[in-house]
Each structure stands twice: as C-alpha cells, then as structure tokens.
C-alpha positions in Angstrom: -35.4 -6.6 25.0 -38.2 -4.1 25.2 -37.6 -0.8 23.3 -38.3 1.9 25.9 -39.5 4.3 23.2 -42.0 1.8 21.8 -42.9 -0.1 25.0 -43.2 -3.4 23.3 -41.1 -6.4 22.2 -39.6 -6.1 18.6 -41.1 -8.4 16.1 -37.7 -9.6 15.0 -35.1 -11.0 17.4 -32.1 -8.7 17.8 -34.0 -5.8 16.1 -32.7 -3.2 18.6 -29.2 -4.4 18.1 -29.6 -4.1 14.3 -30.9 -0.5 14.7 -28.0 0.4 17.0 -25.6 -0.9 14.3 -27.3 1.1 11.6 -27.1 4.3 13.7 -23.3 3.8 13.8 -23.3 3.2 10.0 -21.3 0.0 10.0 -21.3 -2.4 7.0 -22.6 -5.3 9.0 -26.3 -4.8 8.3 -26.6 -3.5 4.7 -29.8 -5.6 4.2 -31.8 -3.5 6.6 -30.6 -0.3 5.0 -31.6 -1.6 1.5 -35.1 -2.4 2.6 -35.5 0.9 4.6 -34.7 2.7 1.3 -37.3 0.6 -0.5 -39.8 1.3 2.4 -39.3 5.0 2.0 -39.7 4.7 -1.7 -43.0 3.0 -1.0 -44.1 5.8 1.3 -43.2 8.4 -1.2 -45.3 6.7 -3.9 -48.3 6.5 -1.6 -48.0 10.2 -0.8 -47.9 10.9 -4.5 -51.1 8.8 -5.0 -49.2 6.4 -7.2 -50.9 3.4 -5.6 -50.2 0.9 -8.4 -46.5 1.5 -8.3 -46.6 1.6 -4.5 -48.2 -1.8 -4.5 -45.5 -3.2 -6.7 -42.8 -1.9 -4.4 -44.7 -3.2 -1.4 -45.0 -6.7 -3.0 -41.2 -6.7 -3.6 -40.5 -5.8 0.0 -43.0 -8.4 1.4 -41.4 -11.1 -0.8 -37.9 -10.3 0.4 -38.5 -9.6 4.1 -38.7 -13.2 5.3 -35.3 -14.0 3.7 -33.9 -10.9 5.5 -35.4 -12.1 8.7 -37.4 -8.9 9.0 -41.1 -8.0 8.9 -43.1 -4.9 7.8 -43.3 -3.7 11.4 -39.5 -3.8 11.7 -39.3 -1.4 8.7 -41.9 1.0 10.2 -40.1 1.0 13.6 -36.6 1.4 12.0 -37.8 4.3 9.9 -39.3 6.0 13.0 -36.1 5.5 14.9 -33.9 7.1 12.2 -35.9 10.3 11.9 
C-alpha cells in the first residue's frame, strides 16, 4: 500500500498498519515505540554534537532493527508521521 503522504512503498511490509496502530496507542506494537524512542534519542545526541554517543545509539538501533522487522527508513517515516 502506498502512503499518500510519502508517495512511495514502505520499506517494511505492513508499515502503514503498524503506524495506524501506534496512533491509536494500543499495546500490539510496543517494539516500534521502543525503537522510535531510541531514534529520537539518537537525533537529540546528534543535535547536541555528541556524535560518539549518537553512533553508539545508532549501532544499537541498527543491530536490533532486523529482529524487529524494521529498517532505518521506517523509523524516519514513523517519526515524521507522529509529529
């Protein structure tokens, strides 16, 4: 399913469904919420010029995303959709 706001296919199957669930704040997708929090932590560290710490957080995220069936682009899009 193409996201009309983004105009392209999501990188992860069922990504739009997961975002819709998060917007309703159910407990069925806590994994995405956890990694969104970590993604925002990463962005905050980058903004504060704490690049070494940011790279550690990014490495942690990158290591866990495949197990969560997500990718970096999914986190970026989800963060934009939740603004």
